[in-house]
Short mmCIF file of the C-alpha atoms (twelve columns), coordinates in Angstrom:
data_MODEL
# 
_entry.id   MODEL 
# 
loop_
_atom_site.group_PDB 
_atom_site.id 
_atom_site.type_symbol 
_atom_site.label_atom_id 
_atom_site.label_alt_id 
_atom_site.label_comp_id 
_atom_site.label_asym_id 
_atom_site.label_seq_id 
_atom_site.Cartn_x 
_atom_site.Cartn_y 
_atom_site.Cartn_z 
_atom_site.pdbx_PDB_model_num 
ATOM 1   C CA . MET A 1   -19.169 -6.420  -20.572 1 
ATOM 2   C CA . SER A 2   -17.953 -6.074  -16.945 1 
ATOM 3   C CA . ALA A 3   -20.271 -3.897  -14.881 1 
ATOM 4   C CA . PHE A 4   -18.396 -0.653  -15.830 1 
ATOM 5   C CA . GLY A 5   -16.638 -0.775  -18.574 1 
ATOM 6   C CA . GLU A 6   -14.038 -2.897  -20.691 1 
ATOM 7   C CA . LEU A 7   -10.133 -2.698  -21.497 1 
ATOM 8   C CA . ARG A 8   -9.702  -0.994  -24.945 1 
ATOM 9   C CA . GLY A 9   -6.385  -0.086  -26.679 1 
ATOM 10  C CA . GLY A 10  -2.901  -1.535  -25.595 1 
ATOM 11  C CA . ILE A 11  -0.374  -1.195  -22.899 1 
ATOM 12  C CA . GLU A 12  0.464   2.023   -24.162 1 
ATOM 13  C CA . ASP A 13  -3.025  3.844   -24.883 1 
ATOM 14  C CA . ALA A 14  -5.002  1.218   -22.350 1 
ATOM 15  C CA . TYR A 15  -8.640  3.146   -21.584 1 
ATOM 16  C CA . ILE A 16  -11.257 1.812   -20.376 1 
ATOM 17  C CA . GLU A 17  -14.677 1.882   -22.654 1 
ATOM 18  C CA . LYS A 18  -17.344 2.600   -20.350 1 
ATOM 19  C CA . THR A 19  -20.893 1.311   -19.861 1 
ATOM 20  C CA . LYS A 20  -24.358 2.949   -19.332 1 
ATOM 21  C CA . LEU A 21  -23.760 1.982   -15.752 1 
ATOM 22  C CA . GLY A 22  -20.066 3.479   -16.015 1 
ATOM 23  C CA . LYS A 23  -21.160 6.925   -17.528 1 
ATOM 24  C CA . ILE A 24  -23.421 7.551   -14.963 1 
ATOM 25  C CA . ILE A 25  -20.788 6.776   -12.182 1 
ATOM 26  C CA . GLU A 26  -18.909 9.072   -13.910 1 
ATOM 27  C CA . ASN A 27  -21.566 11.908  -14.581 1 
ATOM 28  C CA . ASN A 28  -21.665 11.504  -10.837 1 
ATOM 29  C CA . ILE A 29  -17.788 12.123  -9.894  1 
ATOM 30  C CA . HIS A 30  -18.334 15.338  -11.988 1 
ATOM 31  C CA . THR A 31  -21.024 16.638  -9.880  1 
ATOM 32  C CA . LEU A 32  -19.904 15.489  -6.439  1 
ATOM 33  C CA . HIS A 33  -19.523 19.149  -5.877  1 
ATOM 34  C CA . LYS A 34  -22.906 19.770  -5.541  1 
ATOM 35  C CA . LEU A 35  -23.405 17.583  -2.624  1 
ATOM 36  C CA . ASN A 36  -21.144 19.849  -0.785  1 
ATOM 37  C CA . PRO A 37  -19.200 22.753  -2.467  1 
ATOM 38  C CA . LEU A 38  -15.989 21.830  -0.373  1 
ATOM 39  C CA . LEU A 39  -15.736 18.460  -2.230  1 
ATOM 40  C CA . GLU A 40  -13.180 18.808  -4.876  1 
ATOM 41  C CA . VAL A 41  -12.142 15.322  -7.004  1 
ATOM 42  C CA . ILE A 42  -8.872  16.048  -8.266  1 
ATOM 43  C CA . GLN A 43  -8.088  12.456  -10.285 1 
ATOM 44  C CA . TYR A 44  -10.318 9.947   -11.004 1 
ATOM 45  C CA . VAL A 45  -10.309 6.463   -12.990 1 
ATOM 46  C CA . ILE A 46  -13.509 3.734   -13.637 1 
ATOM 47  C CA . MET A 47  -12.324 0.478   -14.119 1 
ATOM 48  C CA . PRO A 48  -14.244 -2.533  -15.184 1 
ATOM 49  C CA . ASP A 49  -15.819 -3.288  -11.780 1 
ATOM 50  C CA . HIS A 50  -14.320 -0.852  -9.232  1 
ATOM 51  C CA . ILE A 51  -13.729 2.989   -9.094  1 
ATOM 52  C CA . HIS A 52  -10.965 4.787   -7.565  1 
ATOM 53  C CA . PHE A 53  -10.751 9.020   -7.006  1 
ATOM 54  C CA . LEU A 54  -9.115  11.559  -5.247  1 
ATOM 55  C CA . LEU A 55  -11.177 13.859  -3.119  1 
ATOM 56  C CA . PHE A 56  -9.897  17.091  -1.779  1 
ATOM 57  C CA . VAL A 57  -11.673 18.865  1.529   1 
ATOM 58  C CA . THR A 58  -10.969 22.447  1.127   1 
ATOM 59  C CA . ASP A 59  -12.480 22.874  4.678   1 
ATOM 60  C CA . THR A 60  -14.085 21.615  7.712   1 
ATOM 61  C CA . ILE A 61  -17.655 20.130  6.424   1 
ATOM 62  C CA . GLU A 62  -20.305 19.497  8.765   1 
ATOM 63  C CA . LYS A 63  -20.927 15.576  8.001   1 
ATOM 64  C CA . PRO A 64  -18.462 12.703  7.906   1 
ATOM 65  C CA . ILE A 65  -16.961 11.944  4.558   1 
ATOM 66  C CA . GLY A 66  -18.544 8.634   4.051   1 
ATOM 67  C CA . LYS A 67  -21.802 10.367  4.147   1 
ATOM 68  C CA . TYR A 68  -21.444 12.246  1.072   1 
ATOM 69  C CA . ILE A 69  -19.957 9.136   -0.456  1 
ATOM 70  C CA . GLY A 70  -22.986 7.387   0.891   1 
ATOM 71  C CA . MET A 71  -25.397 10.255  -1.042  1 
ATOM 72  C CA . MET A 72  -23.517 9.479   -4.249  1 
ATOM 73  C CA . LYS A 73  -24.223 5.895   -4.126  1 
ATOM 74  C CA . VAL A 74  -27.418 6.443   -3.720  1 
ATOM 75  C CA . ARG A 75  -27.703 8.952   -6.650  1 
ATOM 76  C CA . VAL A 76  -25.936 6.828   -8.935  1 
ATOM 77  C CA . GLY A 77  -28.324 3.739   -8.122  1 
ATOM 78  C CA . GLN A 78  -31.264 6.248   -8.833  1 
ATOM 79  C CA . ASP A 79  -30.167 7.113   -11.923 1 
ATOM 80  C CA . PHE A 80  -29.609 3.539   -13.377 1 
ATOM 81  C CA . ARG A 81  -32.712 2.810   -12.501 1 
ATOM 82  C CA . ALA A 82  -33.957 5.479   -14.547 1 
ATOM 83  C CA . ALA A 83  -32.426 5.001   -17.085 1 
ATOM 84  C CA . GLY A 84  -33.368 1.381   -17.334 1 
ATOM 85  C CA . GLY A 85  -30.716 -0.197  -15.500 1 
ATOM 86  C CA . CYS A 86  -31.377 -3.000  -12.903 1 
ATOM 87  C CA . ALA A 87  -33.243 -2.460  -9.769  1 
ATOM 88  C CA . GLY A 88  -30.481 -4.152  -7.390  1 
ATOM 89  C CA . PRO A 89  -27.456 -2.077  -5.938  1 
ATOM 90  C CA . VAL A 90  -24.601 -1.240  -7.994  1 
ATOM 91  C CA . PHE A 91  -22.046 -1.064  -5.326  1 
ATOM 92  C CA . GLU A 92  -21.060 -2.866  -2.498  1 
ATOM 93  C CA . LYS A 93  -21.725 -1.742  1.096   1 
ATOM 94  C CA . ASN A 94  -19.153 0.620   2.462   1 
ATOM 95  C CA . PHE A 95  -15.894 1.584   0.593   1 
ATOM 96  C CA . ASP A 96  -11.883 1.764   1.145   1 
ATOM 97  C CA . ASP A 97  -10.392 5.240   2.133   1 
ATOM 98  C CA . ARG A 98  -7.636  6.699   2.449   1 
ATOM 99  C CA . ILE A 99  -5.637  9.612   4.078   1 
ATOM 100 C CA . LEU A 100 -2.726  11.046  2.374   1 
ATOM 101 C CA . HIS A 101 -0.051  11.382  4.437   1 
ATOM 102 C CA . LYS A 102 3.038   13.743  3.650   1 
ATOM 103 C CA . ARG A 103 5.216   11.156  3.274   1 
ATOM 104 C CA . ARG A 104 3.366   10.438  0.264   1 
ATOM 105 C CA . SER A 105 3.831   13.041  -2.622  1 
ATOM 106 C CA . LEU A 106 0.051   14.073  -4.142  1 
ATOM 107 C CA . SER A 107 1.598   13.442  -7.971  1 
ATOM 108 C CA . THR A 108 2.586   10.046  -6.994  1 
ATOM 109 C CA . ILE A 109 -1.357  8.855   -6.143  1 
ATOM 110 C CA . VAL A 110 -2.511  10.601  -8.885  1 
ATOM 111 C CA . ASN A 111 -0.359  8.759   -11.030 1 
ATOM 112 C CA . TYR A 112 -0.991  5.722   -9.575  1 
ATOM 113 C CA . ILE A 113 -4.961  6.194   -10.304 1 
ATOM 114 C CA . ARG A 114 -4.047  7.342   -13.713 1 
ATOM 115 C CA . GLU A 115 -2.112  4.289   -14.525 1 
ATOM 116 C CA . ASN A 116 -4.965  1.856   -13.198 1 
ATOM 117 C CA . PRO A 117 -5.759  0.807   -17.074 1 
ATOM 118 C CA . ARG A 118 -2.279  0.504   -17.816 1 
ATOM 119 C CA . ARG A 119 -1.325  -2.062  -15.238 1 
ATOM 120 C CA . LEU A 120 -4.412  -4.217  -16.215 1 
ATOM 121 C CA . ALA A 121 -3.301  -4.116  -19.683 1 
ATOM 122 C CA . VAL A 122 -0.061  -5.108  -19.111 1 
ATOM 123 C CA . ARG A 123 -1.323  -7.643  -16.822 1 
ATOM 124 C CA . ARG A 124 -3.946  -9.048  -19.626 1 
ATOM 125 C CA . ALA A 125 -1.180  -8.691  -22.518 1 
ATOM 126 C CA . ARG A 126 2.219   -9.852  -20.230 1 
ATOM 127 C CA . PRO A 127 2.047   -12.678 -17.986 1 
ATOM 128 C CA . GLU A 128 5.355   -13.039 -17.599 1 
ATOM 129 C CA . TYR A 129 6.018   -9.583  -15.878 1 
ATOM 130 C CA . PHE A 130 4.637   -11.221 -13.375 1 
ATOM 131 C CA . ARG A 131 7.013   -14.185 -12.921 1 
ATOM 132 C CA . ARG A 132 10.865  -14.093 -12.804 1 
ATOM 133 C CA . VAL A 133 12.464  -10.549 -12.693 1 
ATOM 134 C CA . ASN A 134 16.144  -10.485 -13.145 1 
ATOM 135 C CA . GLY A 135 17.872  -7.595  -12.451 1 
ATOM 136 C CA . LEU A 136 16.157  -5.832  -10.385 1 
ATOM 137 C CA . GLU A 137 17.423  -2.573  -8.802  1 
ATOM 138 C CA . ILE A 138 16.570  -1.140  -5.375  1 
ATOM 139 C CA . GLY A 139 19.090  1.019   -3.734  1 
ATOM 140 C CA . GLY A 140 21.509  0.729   -6.036  1 
ATOM 141 C CA . ARG A 141 21.859  -3.319  -5.578  1 
ATOM 142 C CA . ARG A 142 20.302  -6.002  -7.670  1 
ATOM 143 C CA . TYR A 143 17.939  -8.705  -6.658  1 
ATOM 144 C CA . ALA A 144 16.625  -11.654 -8.399  1 
ATOM 145 C CA . ALA A 145 12.379  -11.294 -7.910  1 
ATOM 146 C CA . TYR A 146 9.525   -13.404 -8.893  1 
ATOM 147 C CA . GLY A 147 5.787   -11.929 -8.965  1 
ATOM 148 C CA . ASN A 148 3.911   -9.078  -9.442  1 
ATOM 149 C CA . ILE A 149 6.888   -6.396  -10.369 1 
ATOM 150 C CA . TYR A 150 4.186   -3.937  -10.504 1 
ATOM 151 C CA . LEU A 151 3.632   -3.781  -6.440  1 
ATOM 152 C CA . LEU A 152 6.793   -1.635  -6.053  1 
ATOM 153 C CA . ARG A 153 4.901   1.023   -7.626  1 
ATOM 154 C CA . ASN A 154 2.246   0.857   -4.768  1 
ATOM 155 C CA . PRO A 155 2.532   3.965   -3.235  1 
ATOM 156 C CA . PHE A 156 0.475   2.308   -0.181  1 
ATOM 157 C CA . CYS A 157 3.422   0.115   1.518   1 
ATOM 158 C CA . GLU A 158 3.849   -0.460  5.082   1 
ATOM 159 C CA . GLN A 159 6.822   -2.460  6.859   1 
ATOM 160 C CA . VAL A 160 5.587   -4.803  8.894   1 
ATOM 161 C CA . VAL A 161 8.100   -5.701  11.658  1 
ATOM 162 C CA . VAL A 162 7.802   -6.536  15.384  1 
ATOM 163 C CA . HIS A 163 10.259  -5.344  18.015  1 
ATOM 164 C CA . ARG A 164 11.202  -6.987  20.804  1 
ATOM 165 C CA . ARG A 165 10.718  -3.641  22.707  1 
ATOM 166 C CA . ASP A 166 7.223   -2.989  21.787  1 
ATOM 167 C CA . THR A 167 4.351   -2.608  24.120  1 
ATOM 168 C CA . GLU A 168 1.070   -4.658  23.887  1 
ATOM 169 C CA . ALA A 169 0.047   -1.253  22.946  1 
ATOM 170 C CA . ASP A 170 2.159   -0.754  20.102  1 
ATOM 171 C CA . ARG A 171 1.501   -4.070  18.698  1 
ATOM 172 C CA . ALA A 172 -1.978  -3.515  18.629  1 
ATOM 173 C CA . ALA A 173 -1.619  -0.189  17.290  1 
ATOM 174 C CA . ASP A 174 0.464   -1.667  14.348  1 
ATOM 175 C CA . ARG A 175 -1.597  -5.082  14.098  1 
ATOM 176 C CA . GLU A 176 -4.499  -2.737  13.341  1 
ATOM 177 C CA . ARG A 177 -2.634  -0.233  10.859  1 
ATOM 178 C CA . TRP A 178 -1.437  -3.103  9.188   1 
ATOM 179 C CA . LEU A 179 -4.631  -5.324  8.872   1 
ATOM 180 C CA . TYR A 180 -6.081  -1.689  7.128   1 
ATOM 181 C CA . THR A 181 -3.300  -1.064  4.631   1 
ATOM 182 C CA . ALA A 182 -3.814  -4.928  3.844   1 
ATOM 183 C CA . SER A 183 -7.876  -4.547  3.691   1 
ATOM 184 C CA . ASN A 184 -7.315  -1.481  1.687   1 
ATOM 185 C CA . GLY A 185 -5.430  -2.165  -1.493  1 
ATOM 186 C CA . GLY A 186 -1.878  -1.326  -0.075  1 
ATOM 187 C CA . VAL A 187 1.205   -3.661  0.232   1 
ATOM 188 C CA . LEU A 188 2.958   -5.196  3.321   1 
ATOM 189 C CA . VAL A 189 6.146   -5.491  2.783   1 
ATOM 190 C CA . SER A 190 8.349   -8.082  5.329   1 
ATOM 191 C CA . PRO A 191 10.594  -11.017 5.151   1 
ATOM 192 C CA . PHE A 192 8.261   -11.974 7.797   1 
ATOM 193 C CA . ILE A 193 10.713  -13.451 10.687  1 
ATOM 194 C CA . SER A 194 9.238   -13.251 13.997  1 
ATOM 195 C CA . PRO A 195 6.090   -15.417 15.196  1 
ATOM 196 C CA . ALA A 196 4.400   -12.658 16.005  1 
ATOM 197 C CA . GLU A 197 5.550   -10.982 11.876  1 
ATOM 198 C CA . LYS A 198 4.142   -14.536 10.708  1 
ATOM 199 C CA . ALA A 199 0.353   -13.925 12.647  1 
ATOM 200 C CA . ILE A 200 0.243   -10.811 10.719  1 
ATOM 201 C CA . ARG A 201 1.022   -12.625 7.625   1 
ATOM 202 C CA . GLU A 202 -1.364  -14.563 8.325   1 
ATOM 203 C CA . GLU A 203 -4.185  -12.880 9.033   1 
ATOM 204 C CA . ALA A 204 -3.584  -10.233 5.707   1 
ATOM 205 C CA . GLU A 205 -3.513  -13.090 3.609   1 
ATOM 206 C CA . ALA A 206 -7.040  -14.143 4.880   1 
ATOM 207 C CA . LEU A 207 -7.874  -10.561 3.452   1 
ATOM 208 C CA . ASN A 208 -6.117  -11.677 0.358   1 
ATOM 209 C CA . ALA A 209 -3.372  -8.866  0.970   1 
ATOM 210 C CA . LYS A 210 -0.879  -7.939  -1.708  1 
ATOM 211 C CA . ILE A 211 2.892   -8.694  -0.092  1 
ATOM 212 C CA . ILE A 212 6.223   -7.731  -1.044  1 
ATOM 213 C CA . LEU A 213 7.909   -11.068 0.749   1 
ATOM 214 C CA . ILE A 214 11.994  -10.911 1.622   1 
ATOM 215 C CA . THR A 215 13.380  -14.010 1.482   1 
ATOM 216 C CA . ASN A 216 17.262  -14.912 2.004   1 
ATOM 217 C CA . GLU A 217 16.424  -18.184 0.126   1 
ATOM 218 C CA . PRO A 218 18.150  -18.189 -3.896  1 
ATOM 219 C CA . MET A 219 16.419  -18.329 -7.334  1 
ATOM 220 C CA . PRO A 220 17.901  -20.583 -9.581  1 
ATOM 221 C CA . ALA A 221 16.905  -20.417 -13.506 1 
ATOM 222 C CA . ARG A 222 14.360  -22.496 -12.604 1 
ATOM 223 C CA . TYR A 223 12.892  -21.055 -9.220  1 
ATOM 224 C CA . LYS A 224 9.565   -21.584 -8.668  1 
ATOM 225 C CA . PRO A 225 7.618   -20.413 -5.149  1 
ATOM 226 C CA . ALA A 226 5.708   -23.075 -3.495  1 
ATOM 227 C CA . GLY A 227 2.062   -23.760 -2.595  1 
ATOM 228 C CA . ARG A 228 0.126   -20.975 -1.383  1 
ATOM 229 C CA . ASP A 229 3.416   -18.237 -2.427  1 
ATOM 230 C CA . PHE A 230 2.734   -19.345 -6.011  1 
ATOM 231 C CA . GLU A 231 -0.629  -18.952 -5.950  1 
ATOM 232 C CA . SER A 232 -0.128  -15.324 -4.728  1 
ATOM 233 C CA . CYS A 233 2.399   -14.346 -7.343  1 
ATOM 234 C CA . GLU A 234 0.307   -15.961 -10.473 1 
ATOM 235 C CA . ALA A 235 -3.064  -13.491 -9.030  1 
ATOM 236 C CA . GLY A 236 -1.066  -10.855 -8.947  1 
ATOM 237 C CA . ARG A 237 -0.801  -10.269 -4.881  1 
ATOM 238 C CA . MET A 238 2.597   -11.205 -4.299  1 
ATOM 239 C CA . LEU A 239 6.187   -10.558 -5.285  1 
ATOM 240 C CA . ILE A 240 8.892   -12.283 -3.613  1 
ATOM 241 C CA . ILE A 241 12.581  -10.446 -3.676  1 
ATOM 242 C CA . SER A 242 15.651  -12.898 -2.812  1 
ATOM 243 C CA . ALA A 243 18.338  -11.005 -0.452  1 
ATOM 244 C CA . GLY A 244 20.792  -12.710 -2.042  1 
ATOM 245 C CA . PHE A 245 22.115  -14.535 1.048   1 
ATOM 246 C CA . PRO A 246 24.070  -17.942 0.176   1 
ATOM 247 C CA . GLY A 247 21.662  -20.855 2.438   1 
ATOM 248 C CA . LYS A 248 18.827  -20.601 4.223   1 
ATOM 249 C CA . GLU A 249 20.274  -19.624 7.657   1 
ATOM 250 C CA . LEU A 250 18.880  -16.966 9.437   1 
ATOM 251 C CA . THR A 251 21.975  -15.433 10.589  1 
ATOM 252 C CA . HIS A 252 21.393  -11.500 12.649  1 
ATOM 253 C CA . GLU A 253 23.210  -10.486 9.768   1 
ATOM 254 C CA . CYS A 254 20.843  -11.918 7.488   1 
ATOM 255 C CA . CYS A 255 17.943  -10.784 9.386   1 
ATOM 256 C CA . LEU A 256 18.827  -7.186  9.508   1 
ATOM 257 C CA . ALA A 257 19.765  -7.083  5.948   1 
ATOM 258 C CA . MET A 258 16.223  -8.257  4.939   1 
ATOM 259 C CA . ASN A 259 14.736  -5.648  7.148   1 
ATOM 260 C CA . GLY A 260 16.884  -2.971  5.528   1 
ATOM 261 C CA . LEU A 261 15.554  -3.834  2.385   1 
ATOM 262 C CA . ALA A 262 11.903  -3.672  3.442   1 
ATOM 263 C CA . ALA A 263 12.413  -0.529  4.838   1 
ATOM 264 C CA . GLU A 264 13.909  0.725   1.597   1 
ATOM 265 C CA . ILE A 265 11.232  -0.207  -0.522  1 
ATOM 266 C CA . VAL A 266 8.709   1.677   1.649   1 
ATOM 267 C CA . ARG A 267 11.076  4.430   1.441   1 
ATOM 268 C CA . ARG A 268 11.012  4.316   -2.608  1 
# 
C-alpha cells in the first residue's frame, strides 16, 4: 500500500482508501483553520503519494501562506509519530502552489481536484486511452492524436510561443512563467518551432513536464512517436496532436495554424 492510501473501486466509483498516515493528513487539512481562521479549505484530495487542496484566504493574513503550510506539515509529522509511525519526514521539502487567475473558473479547479482518483483509475484500467486517439474535436475541427488525452483537462495550461519582437525582459518573464508551470503540474502547449521555443522545451522536459505537442506530421494507422516523445507519451506526460497538414514542410501558413491550435487548447 502507498504511503497515504490505495486506489479502490472502478473508474466510475474510484476513491482512495487512506492509510493511518492518510487519515492524519486529512484530519490536519480539516483543522487547518485552527492555525489561522482566515484559511478556508474549499476542496482537497489525498492521493497515494501526494495531496491536492484548494485554499481560500478570506482576508489579509500576517504571515506568508507558506508558513501555515509548513506548520501543517510539521503537525502531520508530530501526529504520525505519536500514533506509532516512523520518525522520518512525512513530506518532501517545500510545496507547489498556484494562484487562481480570473481566466480559470473555480469550478474547473474544484472538479480537477475531485477527479484525481478517477483519472488514476482510468490510467491503470484503460492504458489504451493514453495512446492513439482518433477524431479528437477541438474548436469545431477533428484531429488525430497520440498520448495522454487527459492532459486536455488540466486547467493549468500555458502556450509557449516566442515572437521576434519580444524584448529580453519579455522572454525572461515568459521563461520563468513557463518553467514554473512545468515544474508545478501544469501543461505547456506548443509546436516548439523556433530555437528559443525548443530551448524552453528542453528545460521543461528536464523537469518531467507535461506537454501537448502540436505537430504537422500525419498520423497513419500504425503511427508511433519516436525516442523521447514515445517515452513521454507512455509515461502519461505528453499528448501529440497532428494539425493535419500534409508533408513535413513548415510553411508560414502551417506555423500560424499550429500556434492557433495551441492557443485554442489553452482557451478551452
